[in-house]
mmJSON file of the N, C-alpha and C atoms, coordinates in Angstrom:
{"data_MODEL":{"atom_site":{
"group_PDB":["ATOM","ATOM","ATOM","ATOM","ATOM","ATOM","ATOM","ATOM","ATOM","ATOM","ATOM","ATOM","ATOM","ATOM","ATOM","ATOM","ATOM","ATOM","ATOM","ATOM","ATOM","ATOM","ATOM","ATOM","ATOM","ATOM","ATOM","ATOM","ATOM","ATOM","ATOM","ATOM","ATOM","ATOM","ATOM","ATOM","ATOM","ATOM","ATOM","ATOM","ATOM","ATOM","ATOM","ATOM","ATOM","ATOM","ATOM","ATOM","ATOM","ATOM","ATOM","ATOM","ATOM","ATOM","ATOM","ATOM","ATOM","ATOM","ATOM","ATOM","ATOM","ATOM","ATOM","ATOM","ATOM","ATOM","ATOM","ATOM","ATOM","ATOM","ATOM","ATOM","ATOM","ATOM","ATOM","ATOM","ATOM","ATOM","ATOM","ATOM","ATOM","ATOM","ATOM","ATOM","ATOM","ATOM","ATOM","ATOM","ATOM","ATOM","ATOM","ATOM","ATOM","ATOM","ATOM","ATOM","ATOM","ATOM","ATOM","ATOM","ATOM","ATOM","ATOM","ATOM","ATOM","ATOM","ATOM","ATOM","ATOM","ATOM","ATOM","ATOM","ATOM","ATOM","ATOM","ATOM","ATOM","ATOM","ATOM","ATOM","ATOM","ATOM","ATOM","ATOM","ATOM","ATOM","ATOM","ATOM","ATOM","ATOM","ATOM","ATOM","ATOM","ATOM","ATOM","ATOM","ATOM","ATOM","ATOM","ATOM","ATOM","ATOM","ATOM","ATOM","ATOM","ATOM","ATOM","ATOM","ATOM","ATOM","ATOM","ATOM","ATOM","ATOM","ATOM","ATOM","ATOM","ATOM","ATOM","ATOM","ATOM","ATOM","ATOM","ATOM","ATOM","ATOM","ATOM","ATOM","ATOM","ATOM","ATOM","ATOM","ATOM","ATOM","ATOM","ATOM","ATOM","ATOM","ATOM","ATOM","ATOM","ATOM","ATOM","ATOM","ATOM","ATOM","ATOM","ATOM","ATOM","ATOM","ATOM","ATOM","ATOM","ATOM","ATOM","ATOM","ATOM","ATOM","ATOM","ATOM","ATOM","ATOM","ATOM","ATOM","ATOM","ATOM","ATOM","ATOM","ATOM","ATOM","ATOM","ATOM","ATOM","ATOM","ATOM","ATOM","ATOM","ATOM","ATOM","ATOM","ATOM","ATOM","ATOM","ATOM","ATOM","ATOM","ATOM","ATOM","ATOM","ATOM","ATOM","ATOM","ATOM","ATOM","ATOM","ATOM","ATOM","ATOM","ATOM","ATOM","ATOM","ATOM","ATOM","ATOM","ATOM","ATOM"],
"id":[1,2,3,4,5,6,7,8,9,10,11,12,13,14,15,16,17,18,19,20,21,22,23,24,25,26,27,28,29,30,31,32,33,34,35,36,37,38,39,40,41,42,43,44,45,46,47,48,49,50,51,52,53,54,55,56,57,58,59,60,61,62,63,64,65,66,67,68,69,70,71,72,73,74,75,76,77,78,79,80,81,82,83,84,85,86,87,88,89,90,91,92,93,94,95,96,97,98,99,100,101,102,103,104,105,106,107,108,109,110,111,112,113,114,115,116,117,118,119,120,121,122,123,124,125,126,127,128,129,130,131,132,133,134,135,136,137,138,139,140,141,142,143,144,145,146,147,148,149,150,151,152,153,154,155,156,157,158,159,160,161,162,163,164,165,166,167,168,169,170,171,172,173,174,175,176,177,178,179,180,181,182,183,184,185,186,187,188,189,190,191,192,193,194,195,196,197,198,199,200,201,202,203,204,205,206,207,208,209,210,211,212,213,214,215,216,217,218,219,220,221,222,223,224,225,226,227,228,229,230,231,232,233,234,235,236,237,238,239,240,241,242,243,244,245,246],
"type_symbol":["N","C","C","N","C","C","N","C","C","N","C","C","N","C","C","N","C","C","N","C","C","N","C","C","N","C","C","N","C","C","N","C","C","N","C","C","N","C","C","N","C","C","N","C","C","N","C","C","N","C","C","N","C","C","N","C","C","N","C","C","N","C","C","N","C","C","N","C","C","N","C","C","N","C","C","N","C","C","N","C","C","N","C","C","N","C","C","N","C","C","N","C","C","N","C","C","N","C","C","N","C","C","N","C","C","N","C","C","N","C","C","N","C","C","N","C","C","N","C","C","N","C","C","N","C","C","N","C","C","N","C","C","N","C","C","N","C","C","N","C","C","N","C","C","N","C","C","N","C","C","N","C","C","N","C","C","N","C","C","N","C","C","N","C","C","N","C","C","N","C","C","N","C","C","N","C","C","N","C","C","N","C","C","N","C","C","N","C","C","N","C","C","N","C","C","N","C","C","N","C","C","N","C","C","N","C","C","N","C","C","N","C","C","N","C","C","N","C","C","N","C","C","N","C","C","N","C","C","N","C","C","N","C","C","N","C","C","N","C","C","N","C","C","N","C","C"],
"label_atom_id":["N","CA","C","N","CA","C","N","CA","C","N","CA","C","N","CA","C","N","CA","C","N","CA","C","N","CA","C","N","CA","C","N","CA","C","N","CA","C","N","CA","C","N","CA","C","N","CA","C","N","CA","C","N","CA","C","N","CA","C","N","CA","C","N","CA","C","N","CA","C","N","CA","C","N","CA","C","N","CA","C","N","CA","C","N","CA","C","N","CA","C","N","CA","C","N","CA","C","N","CA","C","N","CA","C","N","CA","C","N","CA","C","N","CA","C","N","CA","C","N","CA","C","N","CA","C","N","CA","C","N","CA","C","N","CA","C","N","CA","C","N","CA","C","N","CA","C","N","CA","C","N","CA","C","N","CA","C","N","CA","C","N","CA","C","N","CA","C","N","CA","C","N","CA","C","N","CA","C","N","CA","C","N","CA","C","N","CA","C","N","CA","C","N","CA","C","N","CA","C","N","CA","C","N","CA","C","N","CA","C","N","CA","C","N","CA","C","N","CA","C","N","CA","C","N","CA","C","N","CA","C","N","CA","C","N","CA","C","N","CA","C","N","CA","C","N","CA","C","N","CA","C","N","CA","C","N","CA","C","N","CA","C","N","CA","C","N","CA","C","N","CA","C","N","CA","C","N","CA","C","N","CA","C","N","CA","C"],
"label_alt_id":[null,null,null,null,null,null,null,null,null,null,null,null,null,null,null,null,null,null,null,null,null,null,null,null,null,null,null,null,null,null,null,null,null,null,null,null,null,null,null,null,null,null,null,null,null,null,null,null,null,null,null,null,null,null,null,null,null,null,null,null,null,null,null,null,null,null,null,null,null,null,null,null,null,null,null,null,null,null,null,null,null,null,null,null,null,null,null,null,null,null,null,null,null,null,null,null,null,null,null,null,null,null,null,null,null,null,null,null,null,null,null,null,null,null,null,null,null,null,null,null,null,null,null,null,null,null,null,null,null,null,null,null,null,null,null,null,null,null,null,null,null,null,null,null,null,null,null,null,null,null,null,null,null,null,null,null,null,null,null,null,null,null,null,null,null,null,null,null,null,null,null,null,null,null,null,null,null,null,null,null,null,null,null,null,null,null,null,null,null,null,null,null,null,null,null,null,null,null,null,null,null,null,null,null,null,null,null,null,null,null,null,null,null,null,null,null,null,null,null,null,null,null,null,null,null,null,null,null,null,null,null,null,null,null,null,null,null,null,null,null,null,null,null,null,null,null],
"label_comp_id":["MET","MET","MET","ASN","ASN","ASN","ASN","ASN","ASN","TYR","TYR","TYR","GLN","GLN","GLN","LYS","LYS","LYS","ILE","ILE","ILE","ASN","ASN","ASN","PRO","PRO","PRO","LYS","LYS","LYS","THR","THR","THR","PRO","PRO","PRO","GLN","GLN","GLN","ASN","ASN","ASN","ILE","ILE","ILE","THR","THR","THR","GLN","GLN","GLN","ARG","ARG","ARG","LYS","LYS","LYS","ALA","ALA","ALA","TYR","TYR","TYR","LEU","LEU","LEU","ILE","ILE","ILE","GLY","GLY","GLY","GLY","GLY","GLY","GLY","GLY","GLY","ILE","ILE","ILE","ALA","ALA","ALA","SER","SER","SER","LEU","LEU","LEU","SER","SER","SER","ALA","ALA","ALA","ALA","ALA","ALA","ALA","ALA","ALA","TYR","TYR","TYR","LEU","LEU","LEU","ILE","ILE","ILE","LYS","LYS","LYS","ASP","ASP","ASP","ALA","ALA","ALA","HIS","HIS","HIS","MET","MET","MET","PRO","PRO","PRO","GLY","GLY","GLY","GLU","GLU","GLU","ASN","ASN","ASN","ILE","ILE","ILE","HIS","HIS","HIS","ILE","ILE","ILE","LEU","LEU","LEU","GLU","GLU","GLU","GLN","GLN","GLN","LEU","LEU","LEU","ASP","ASP","ASP","VAL","VAL","VAL","SER","SER","SER","GLY","GLY","GLY","GLY","GLY","GLY","SER","SER","SER","MET","MET","MET","ASP","ASP","ASP","GLY","GLY","GLY","ALA","ALA","ALA","GLY","GLY","GLY","SER","SER","SER","ALA","ALA","ALA","GLU","GLU","GLU","ALA","ALA","ALA","GLY","GLY","GLY","TYR","TYR","TYR","THR","THR","THR","ALA","ALA","ALA","ARG","ARG","ARG","GLY","GLY","GLY","GLY","GLY","GLY","ARG","ARG","ARG","GLU","GLU","GLU","ILE","ILE","ILE","GLU","GLU","GLU","ALA","ALA","ALA","HIS","HIS","HIS","PHE","PHE","PHE"],
"label_asym_id":["A","A","A","A","A","A","A","A","A","A","A","A","A","A","A","A","A","A","A","A","A","A","A","A","A","A","A","A","A","A","A","A","A","A","A","A","A","A","A","A","A","A","A","A","A","A","A","A","A","A","A","A","A","A","A","A","A","A","A","A","A","A","A","A","A","A","A","A","A","A","A","A","A","A","A","A","A","A","A","A","A","A","A","A","A","A","A","A","A","A","A","A","A","A","A","A","A","A","A","A","A","A","A","A","A","A","A","A","A","A","A","A","A","A","A","A","A","A","A","A","A","A","A","A","A","A","A","A","A","A","A","A","A","A","A","A","A","A","A","A","A","A","A","A","A","A","A","A","A","A","A","A","A","A","A","A","A","A","A","A","A","A","A","A","A","A","A","A","A","A","A","A","A","A","A","A","A","A","A","A","A","A","A","A","A","A","A","A","A","A","A","A","A","A","A","A","A","A","A","A","A","A","A","A","A","A","A","A","A","A","A","A","A","A","A","A","A","A","A","A","A","A","A","A","A","A","A","A","A","A","A","A","A","A","A","A","A","A","A","A","A","A","A","A","A","A"],
"label_entity_id":["1","1","1","1","1","1","1","1","1","1","1","1","1","1","1","1","1","1","1","1","1","1","1","1","1","1","1","1","1","1","1","1","1","1","1","1","1","1","1","1","1","1","1","1","1","1","1","1","1","1","1","1","1","1","1","1","1","1","1","1","1","1","1","1","1","1","1","1","1","1","1","1","1","1","1","1","1","1","1","1","1","1","1","1","1","1","1","1","1","1","1","1","1","1","1","1","1","1","1","1","1","1","1","1","1","1","1","1","1","1","1","1","1","1","1","1","1","1","1","1","1","1","1","1","1","1","1","1","1","1","1","1","1","1","1","1","1","1","1","1","1","1","1","1","1","1","1","1","1","1","1","1","1","1","1","1","1","1","1","1","1","1","1","1","1","1","1","1","1","1","1","1","1","1","1","1","1","1","1","1","1","1","1","1","1","1","1","1","1","1","1","1","1","1","1","1","1","1","1","1","1","1","1","1","1","1","1","1","1","1","1","1","1","1","1","1","1","1","1","1","1","1","1","1","1","1","1","1","1","1","1","1","1","1","1","1","1","1","1","1","1","1","1","1","1","1"],
"label_seq_id":[1,1,1,2,2,2,3,3,3,4,4,4,5,5,5,6,6,6,7,7,7,8,8,8,9,9,9,10,10,10,11,11,11,12,12,12,13,13,13,14,14,14,15,15,15,16,16,16,17,17,17,18,18,18,19,19,19,20,20,20,21,21,21,22,22,22,23,23,23,24,24,24,25,25,25,26,26,26,27,27,27,28,28,28,29,29,29,30,30,30,31,31,31,32,32,32,33,33,33,34,34,34,35,35,35,36,36,36,37,37,37,38,38,38,39,39,39,40,40,40,41,41,41,42,42,42,43,43,43,44,44,44,45,45,45,46,46,46,47,47,47,48,48,48,49,49,49,50,50,50,51,51,51,52,52,52,53,53,53,54,54,54,55,55,55,56,56,56,57,57,57,58,58,58,59,59,59,60,60,60,61,61,61,62,62,62,63,63,63,64,64,64,65,65,65,66,66,66,67,67,67,68,68,68,69,69,69,70,70,70,71,71,71,72,72,72,73,73,73,74,74,74,75,75,75,76,76,76,77,77,77,78,78,78,79,79,79,80,80,80,81,81,81,82,82,82],
"pdbx_PDB_ins_code":[null,null,null,null,null,null,null,null,null,null,null,null,null,null,null,null,null,null,null,null,null,null,null,null,null,null,null,null,null,null,null,null,null,null,null,null,null,null,null,null,null,null,null,null,null,null,null,null,null,null,null,null,null,null,null,null,null,null,null,null,null,null,null,null,null,null,null,null,null,null,null,null,null,null,null,null,null,null,null,null,null,null,null,null,null,null,null,null,null,null,null,null,null,null,null,null,null,null,null,null,null,null,null,null,null,null,null,null,null,null,null,null,null,null,null,null,null,null,null,null,null,null,null,null,null,null,null,null,null,null,null,null,null,null,null,null,null,null,null,null,null,null,null,null,null,null,null,null,null,null,null,null,null,null,null,null,null,null,null,null,null,null,null,null,null,null,null,null,null,null,null,null,null,null,null,null,null,null,null,null,null,null,null,null,null,null,null,null,null,null,null,null,null,null,null,null,null,null,null,null,null,null,null,null,null,null,null,null,null,null,null,null,null,null,null,null,null,null,null,null,null,null,null,null,null,null,null,null,null,null,null,null,null,null,null,null,null,null,null,null,null,null,null,null,null,null],
"Cartn_x":[111.266,112.575,112.668,113.636,113.995,114.461,114.478,115.088,116.66,117.372,118.86,119.038,118.246,118.459,118.232,117.481,117.245,118.315,119.273,120.377,121.432,121.967,122.989,124.126,125.069,126.076,126.976,127.313,128.161,129.357,129.891,131.226,132.368,133.153,134.316,135.359,136.024,136.88,138.013,138.515,139.815,139.56,138.348,138.048,138.77,138.877,139.55,140.967,141.593,143.048,143.375,142.412,142.535,142.644,143.128,143.212,142.916,142.259,142.039,142.72,143.231,143.906,143.201,142.642,141.825,142.422,142.764,143.41,142.563,142.777,141.94,140.782,140.543,139.491,138.25,137.974,136.67,135.539,134.461,133.099,133.24,134.087,134.105,134.769,135.941,136.601,135.825,135.061,134.339,133.007,132.59,131.458,131.935,133.231,133.721,133.941,134.516,134.812,133.535,132.483,131.144,130.617,130.733,130.347,131.237,132.543,133.375,132.996,132.612,132.164,130.817,129.831,128.416,128.254,128.786,128.607,129.662,130.932,131.939,132.416,131.795,131.925,133.552,134.089,135.526,135.515,136.492,136.618,137.113,136.641,136.884,138.178,138.934,140.345,141.294,140.72,141.586,141.466,140.585,140.449,141.176,142.103,142.96,142.765,142.397,142.103,143.338,144.169,145.207,144.933,144.917,144.58,145.829,146.147,147.217,147.057,145.784,145.487,145.374,145.203,144.892,143.337,142.589,141.015,140.646,139.885,139.245,137.865,137.347,136.145,136.216,137.442,137.599,137.128,136.4,135.833,134.627,134.143,133.045,133.579,134.817,135.442,135.109,133.81,133.34,133.61,133.744,133.872,133.327,133.085,132.568,131.312,130.52,129.397,128.504,127.214,126.086,126.286,126.997,127.122,128.348,129.4,130.497,130.392,129.572,129.498,130.432,130.193,130.863,131.73,132.895,133.656,133.825,134.098,134.322,135.328,136.261,137.266,136.704,135.442,134.747,133.937,134.224,133.552,132.785,133.064,132.257,130.78,130.431,129.04,128.397,129.042,128.489,128.297,128.22,127.952,126.609,126.338,124.937,123.949,124.114,123.089,122.57,123.406,123.049,122.123],
"Cartn_y":[67.485,67.978,69.466,69.67,71.107,71.934,73.249,74.069,73.709,73.368,73.131,71.982,70.985,69.854,70.134,71.339,71.542,72.425,72.796,73.774,72.811,73.05,72.281,73.415,73.809,74.752,74.286,75.254,75.01,74.457,73.507,72.927,73.884,74.229,75.235,74.491,75.496,75.001,74.257,73.321,72.455,71.976,71.702,71.198,69.84,69.186,67.907,67.915,68.886,69.203,70.084,70.444,71.351,70.345,70.97,70.172,71.049,70.566,71.218,70.548,71.456,71.045,71.713,70.863,71.437,71.097,72.077,71.884,71.646,70.504,69.934,69.211,68.14,67.102,67.318,68.675,68.831,69.013,69.458,69.49,70.48,71.64,72.529,72.002,71.27,70.598,69.561,68.725,67.691,68.227,69.357,69.932,70.533,71.201,71.819,70.889,69.717,68.658,68.047,68.029,67.578,68.56,69.797,70.778,70.942,70.667,70.694,69.565,68.486,67.345,67.674,68.023,68.209,69.488,70.628,71.79,72.115,71.915,72.264,71.125,70.03,68.803,68.426,68.79,68.255,66.769,65.961,64.567,64.496,63.454,63.262,62.951,62.431,61.959,63.269,64.489,65.694,66.39,65.874,66.635,66.14,66.675,66.269,67.009,66.189,66.779,66.454,67.361,67.297,67.454,66.352,66.216,65.891,66.638,66.32,65.109,64.783,63.793,62.365,61.406,60.063,59.901,60.689,60.651,61.925,61.94,63.002,63.266,64.544,64.79,66.168,66.545,67.802,67.52,68.505,68.381,67.521,66.85,65.961,64.476,64.268,62.9,61.991,62.048,61.202,59.82,58.968,57.605,56.876,55.693,54.869,53.953,53.372,52.583,52.789,52.497,52.719,52.051,50.789,50.093,50.629,51.111,51.748,53.215,53.861,55.363,55.961,57.187,57.882,59.02,59.298,60.401,61.352,62.533,63.468,64.593,64.912,65.843,67.324,67.524,68.788,68.62,68.43,68.179,69.195,70.438,71.691,71.458,70.738,70.501,69.317,68.803,67.553,68.042,69.322,69.858,69.642,69.548,69.228,70.0,71.271,72.275,72.069,71.128,70.828,69.666],
"Cartn_z":[96.147,95.878,96.503,97.232,97.884,96.706,96.889,96.033,95.787,96.936,96.72,95.906,95.848,94.968,93.687,93.217,91.914,91.281,92.134,91.664,91.056,89.841,89.326,88.787,89.616,89.19,87.942,87.298,86.04,86.564,85.861,86.292,85.816,86.869,86.714,85.604,84.904,83.865,84.639,83.985,84.532,85.982,86.226,87.78,88.052,86.959,87.157,87.434,87.027,87.297,88.528,89.064,90.438,91.517,92.604,93.872,95.062,96.043,97.253,98.49,99.342,100.387,101.711,102.521,103.667,104.96,105.635,106.947,108.066,108.759,109.837,109.363,110.107,109.704,110.479,110.913,111.578,110.578,111.248,110.557,109.318,109.509,108.415,107.232,107.318,106.29,105.621,106.426,105.901,104.99,105.494,104.736,103.521,103.675,102.384,101.363,101.712,100.769,100.146,100.961,100.336,99.273,99.592,98.734,97.431,97.619,96.517,95.307,95.987,95.2,94.518,95.339,94.957,94.01,94.366,93.672,92.71,93.003,92.113,91.131,91.326,90.53,90.638,91.739,91.862,92.231,91.404,91.832,93.283,93.958,95.462,95.682,94.64,94.89,94.778,94.452,94.212,95.585,96.5,97.85,98.88,99.549,100.538,102.032,102.942,104.19,105.079,105.564,106.342,107.959,108.656,110.055,110.914,112.022,112.818,113.635,114.161,114.885,114.264,114.99,114.412,114.03,114.577,114.407,113.845,112.692,112.127,112.795,112.588,113.323,114.088,114.311,115.229,116.646,117.026,118.525,118.582,117.347,117.152,117.189,117.762,117.669,118.81,119.217,120.233,120.133,121.121,120.915,122.206,122.126,123.116,122.617,123.69,123.4,124.398,124.115,124.985,126.391,126.335,127.556,128.409,127.824,128.64,128.577,128.087,128.009,126.928,126.767,125.698,126.168,125.488,125.708,124.431,124.659,123.736,124.066,123.16,123.488,123.552,122.929,123.093,124.322,125.403,126.687,127.098,126.73,127.031,126.602,125.615,125.202,126.119,127.047,127.844,129.271,129.481,130.959,131.166,132.589,133.191,132.614,132.363,131.905,130.455,129.802,128.235,128.322],
"occupancy":[1.0,1.0,1.0,1.0,1.0,1.0,1.0,1.0,1.0,1.0,1.0,1.0,1.0,1.0,1.0,1.0,1.0,1.0,1.0,1.0,1.0,1.0,1.0,1.0,1.0,1.0,1.0,1.0,1.0,1.0,1.0,1.0,1.0,1.0,1.0,1.0,1.0,1.0,1.0,1.0,1.0,1.0,1.0,1.0,1.0,1.0,1.0,1.0,1.0,1.0,1.0,1.0,1.0,1.0,1.0,1.0,1.0,1.0,1.0,1.0,1.0,1.0,1.0,1.0,1.0,1.0,1.0,1.0,1.0,1.0,1.0,1.0,1.0,1.0,1.0,1.0,1.0,1.0,1.0,1.0,1.0,1.0,1.0,1.0,1.0,1.0,1.0,1.0,1.0,1.0,1.0,1.0,1.0,1.0,1.0,1.0,1.0,1.0,1.0,1.0,1.0,1.0,1.0,1.0,1.0,1.0,1.0,1.0,1.0,1.0,1.0,1.0,1.0,1.0,1.0,1.0,1.0,1.0,1.0,1.0,1.0,1.0,1.0,1.0,1.0,1.0,1.0,1.0,1.0,1.0,1.0,1.0,1.0,1.0,1.0,1.0,1.0,1.0,1.0,1.0,1.0,1.0,1.0,1.0,1.0,1.0,1.0,1.0,1.0,1.0,1.0,1.0,1.0,1.0,1.0,1.0,1.0,1.0,1.0,1.0,1.0,1.0,1.0,1.0,1.0,1.0,1.0,1.0,1.0,1.0,1.0,1.0,1.0,1.0,1.0,1.0,1.0,1.0,1.0,1.0,1.0,1.0,1.0,1.0,1.0,1.0,1.0,1.0,1.0,1.0,1.0,1.0,1.0,1.0,1.0,1.0,1.0,1.0,1.0,1.0,1.0,1.0,1.0,1.0,1.0,1.0,1.0,1.0,1.0,1.0,1.0,1.0,1.0,1.0,1.0,1.0,1.0,1.0,1.0,1.0,1.0,1.0,1.0,1.0,1.0,1.0,1.0,1.0,1.0,1.0,1.0,1.0,1.0,1.0,1.0,1.0,1.0,1.0,1.0,1.0,1.0,1.0,1.0,1.0,1.0,1.0],
"B_iso_or_equiv":[0.0,0.0,0.0,0.0,0.0,0.0,0.0,0.0,0.0,0.0,0.0,0.0,0.0,0.0,0.0,0.0,0.0,0.0,0.0,0.0,0.0,0.0,0.0,0.0,0.0,0.0,0.0,0.0,0.0,0.0,0.0,0.0,0.0,0.0,0.0,0.0,0.0,0.0,0.0,0.0,0.0,0.0,0.0,0.0,0.0,0.0,0.0,0.0,0.0,0.0,0.0,0.0,0.0,0.0,0.0,0.0,0.0,0.0,0.0,0.0,0.0,0.0,0.0,0.0,0.0,0.0,0.0,0.0,0.0,0.0,0.0,0.0,0.0,0.0,0.0,0.0,0.0,0.0,0.0,0.0,0.0,0.0,0.0,0.0,0.0,0.0,0.0,0.0,0.0,0.0,0.0,0.0,0.0,0.0,0.0,0.0,0.0,0.0,0.0,0.0,0.0,0.0,0.0,0.0,0.0,0.0,0.0,0.0,0.0,0.0,0.0,0.0,0.0,0.0,0.0,0.0,0.0,0.0,0.0,0.0,0.0,0.0,0.0,0.0,0.0,0.0,0.0,0.0,0.0,0.0,0.0,0.0,0.0,0.0,0.0,0.0,0.0,0.0,0.0,0.0,0.0,0.0,0.0,0.0,0.0,0.0,0.0,0.0,0.0,0.0,0.0,0.0,0.0,0.0,0.0,0.0,0.0,0.0,0.0,0.0,0.0,0.0,0.0,0.0,0.0,0.0,0.0,0.0,0.0,0.0,0.0,0.0,0.0,0.0,0.0,0.0,0.0,0.0,0.0,0.0,0.0,0.0,0.0,0.0,0.0,0.0,0.0,0.0,0.0,0.0,0.0,0.0,0.0,0.0,0.0,0.0,0.0,0.0,0.0,0.0,0.0,0.0,0.0,0.0,0.0,0.0,0.0,0.0,0.0,0.0,0.0,0.0,0.0,0.0,0.0,0.0,0.0,0.0,0.0,0.0,0.0,0.0,0.0,0.0,0.0,0.0,0.0,0.0,0.0,0.0,0.0,0.0,0.0,0.0,0.0,0.0,0.0,0.0,0.0,0.0,0.0,0.0,0.0,0.0,0.0,0.0],
"pdbx_formal_charge":[null,null,null,null,null,null,null,null,null,null,null,null,null,null,null,null,null,null,null,null,null,null,null,null,null,null,null,null,null,null,null,null,null,null,null,null,null,null,null,null,null,null,null,null,null,null,null,null,null,null,null,null,null,null,null,null,null,null,null,null,null,null,null,null,null,null,null,null,null,null,null,null,null,null,null,null,null,null,null,null,null,null,null,null,null,null,null,null,null,null,null,null,null,null,null,null,null,null,null,null,null,null,null,null,null,null,null,null,null,null,null,null,null,null,null,null,null,null,null,null,null,null,null,null,null,null,null,null,null,null,null,null,null,null,null,null,null,null,null,null,null,null,null,null,null,null,null,null,null,null,null,null,null,null,null,null,null,null,null,null,null,null,null,null,null,null,null,null,null,null,null,null,null,null,null,null,null,null,null,null,null,null,null,null,null,null,null,null,null,null,null,null,null,null,null,null,null,null,null,null,null,null,null,null,null,null,null,null,null,null,null,null,null,null,null,null,null,null,null,null,null,null,null,null,null,null,null,null,null,null,null,null,null,null,null,null,null,null,null,null,null,null,null,null,null,null],
"auth_seq_id":[1,1,1,2,2,2,3,3,3,4,4,4,5,5,5,6,6,6,7,7,7,8,8,8,9,9,9,10,10,10,11,11,11,12,12,12,13,13,13,14,14,14,15,15,15,16,16,16,17,17,17,18,18,18,19,19,19,20,20,20,21,21,21,22,22,22,23,23,23,24,24,24,25,25,25,26,26,26,27,27,27,28,28,28,29,29,29,30,30,30,31,31,31,32,32,32,33,33,33,34,34,34,35,35,35,36,36,36,37,37,37,38,38,38,39,39,39,40,40,40,41,41,41,42,42,42,43,43,43,44,44,44,45,45,45,46,46,46,47,47,47,48,48,48,49,49,49,50,50,50,51,51,51,52,52,52,53,53,53,54,54,54,55,55,55,56,56,56,57,57,57,58,58,58,59,59,59,60,60,60,61,61,61,62,62,62,63,63,63,64,64,64,65,65,65,66,66,66,67,67,67,68,68,68,69,69,69,70,70,70,71,71,71,72,72,72,73,73,73,74,74,74,75,75,75,76,76,76,77,77,77,78,78,78,79,79,79,80,80,80,81,81,81,82,82,82],
"auth_comp_id":["MET","MET","MET","ASN","ASN","ASN","ASN","ASN","ASN","TYR","TYR","TYR","GLN","GLN","GLN","LYS","LYS","LYS","ILE","ILE","ILE","ASN","ASN","ASN","PRO","PRO","PRO","LYS","LYS","LYS","THR","THR","THR","PRO","PRO","PRO","GLN","GLN","GLN","ASN","ASN","ASN","ILE","ILE","ILE","THR","THR","THR","GLN","GLN","GLN","ARG","ARG","ARG","LYS","LYS","LYS","ALA","ALA","ALA","TYR","TYR","TYR","LEU","LEU","LEU","ILE","ILE","ILE","GLY","GLY","GLY","GLY","GLY","GLY","GLY","GLY","GLY","ILE","ILE","ILE","ALA","ALA","ALA","SER","SER","SER","LEU","LEU","LEU","SER","SER","SER","ALA","ALA","ALA","ALA","ALA","ALA","ALA","ALA","ALA","TYR","TYR","TYR","LEU","LEU","LEU","ILE","ILE","ILE","LYS","LYS","LYS","ASP","ASP","ASP","ALA","ALA","ALA","HIS","HIS","HIS","MET","MET","MET","PRO","PRO","PRO","GLY","GLY","GLY","GLU","GLU","GLU","ASN","ASN","ASN","ILE","ILE","ILE","HIS","HIS","HIS","ILE","ILE","ILE","LEU","LEU","LEU","GLU","GLU","GLU","GLN","GLN","GLN","LEU","LEU","LEU","ASP","ASP","ASP","VAL","VAL","VAL","SER","SER","SER","GLY","GLY","GLY","GLY","GLY","GLY","SER","SER","SER","MET","MET","MET","ASP","ASP","ASP","GLY","GLY","GLY","ALA","ALA","ALA","GLY","GLY","GLY","SER","SER","SER","ALA","ALA","ALA","GLU","GLU","GLU","ALA","ALA","ALA","GLY","GLY","GLY","TYR","TYR","TYR","THR","THR","THR","ALA","ALA","ALA","ARG","ARG","ARG","GLY","GLY","GLY","GLY","GLY","GLY","ARG","ARG","ARG","GLU","GLU","GLU","ILE","ILE","ILE","GLU","GLU","GLU","ALA","ALA","ALA","HIS","HIS","HIS","PHE","PHE","PHE"],
"auth_asym_id":["A","A","A","A","A","A","A","A","A","A","A","A","A","A","A","A","A","A","A","A","A","A","A","A","A","A","A","A","A","A","A","A","A","A","A","A","A","A","A","A","A","A","A","A","A","A","A","A","A","A","A","A","A","A","A","A","A","A","A","A","A","A","A","A","A","A","A","A","A","A","A","A","A","A","A","A","A","A","A","A","A","A","A","A","A","A","A","A","A","A","A","A","A","A","A","A","A","A","A","A","A","A","A","A","A","A","A","A","A","A","A","A","A","A","A","A","A","A","A","A","A","A","A","A","A","A","A","A","A","A","A","A","A","A","A","A","A","A","A","A","A","A","A","A","A","A","A","A","A","A","A","A","A","A","A","A","A","A","A","A","A","A","A","A","A","A","A","A","A","A","A","A","A","A","A","A","A","A","A","A","A","A","A","A","A","A","A","A","A","A","A","A","A","A","A","A","A","A","A","A","A","A","A","A","A","A","A","A","A","A","A","A","A","A","A","A","A","A","A","A","A","A","A","A","A","A","A","A","A","A","A","A","A","A","A","A","A","A","A","A","A","A","A","A","A","A"],
"auth_atom_id":["N","CA","C","N","CA","C","N","CA","C","N","CA","C","N","CA","C","N","CA","C","N","CA","C","N","CA","C","N","CA","C","N","CA","C","N","CA","C","N","CA","C","N","CA","C","N","CA","C","N","CA","C","N","CA","C","N","CA","C","N","CA","C","N","CA","C","N","CA","C","N","CA","C","N","CA","C","N","CA","C","N","CA","C","N","CA","C","N","CA","C","N","CA","C","N","CA","C","N","CA","C","N","CA","C","N","CA","C","N","CA","C","N","CA","C","N","CA","C","N","CA","C","N","CA","C","N","CA","C","N","CA","C","N","CA","C","N","CA","C","N","CA","C","N","CA","C","N","CA","C","N","CA","C","N","CA","C","N","CA","C","N","CA","C","N","CA","C","N","CA","C","N","CA","C","N","CA","C","N","CA","C","N","CA","C","N","CA","C","N","CA","C","N","CA","C","N","CA","C","N","CA","C","N","CA","C","N","CA","C","N","CA","C","N","CA","C","N","CA","C","N","CA","C","N","CA","C","N","CA","C","N","CA","C","N","CA","C","N","CA","C","N","CA","C","N","CA","C","N","CA","C","N","CA","C","N","CA","C","N","CA","C","N","CA","C","N","CA","C","N","CA","C","N","CA","C","N","CA","C","N","CA","C","N","CA","C"],
"pdbx_PDB_model_num":[1,1,1,1,1,1,1,1,1,1,1,1,1,1,1,1,1,1,1,1,1,1,1,1,1,1,1,1,1,1,1,1,1,1,1,1,1,1,1,1,1,1,1,1,1,1,1,1,1,1,1,1,1,1,1,1,1,1,1,1,1,1,1,1,1,1,1,1,1,1,1,1,1,1,1,1,1,1,1,1,1,1,1,1,1,1,1,1,1,1,1,1,1,1,1,1,1,1,1,1,1,1,1,1,1,1,1,1,1,1,1,1,1,1,1,1,1,1,1,1,1,1,1,1,1,1,1,1,1,1,1,1,1,1,1,1,1,1,1,1,1,1,1,1,1,1,1,1,1,1,1,1,1,1,1,1,1,1,1,1,1,1,1,1,1,1,1,1,1,1,1,1,1,1,1,1,1,1,1,1,1,1,1,1,1,1,1,1,1,1,1,1,1,1,1,1,1,1,1,1,1,1,1,1,1,1,1,1,1,1,1,1,1,1,1,1,1,1,1,1,1,1,1,1,1,1,1,1,1,1,1,1,1,1,1,1,1,1,1,1,1,1,1,1,1,1]
}}}
């Protein structure tokens, strides 16, 4: 067990009545939601991720298959020198 797994933060007062609204469905919001659940003990149903697009994931919204190939909106990471 690593050090992070040994940490058990105190539950904030009234955490079950609090709500979180995260703007954008990218990696930052998804990570924030995970930490709110794990560290702040916030119920998952109290976390709302607001995303403008039909797909969450931000620039990590790649799609496709091994047979047909993949596409990603964050195409800057798929240049030849990478």
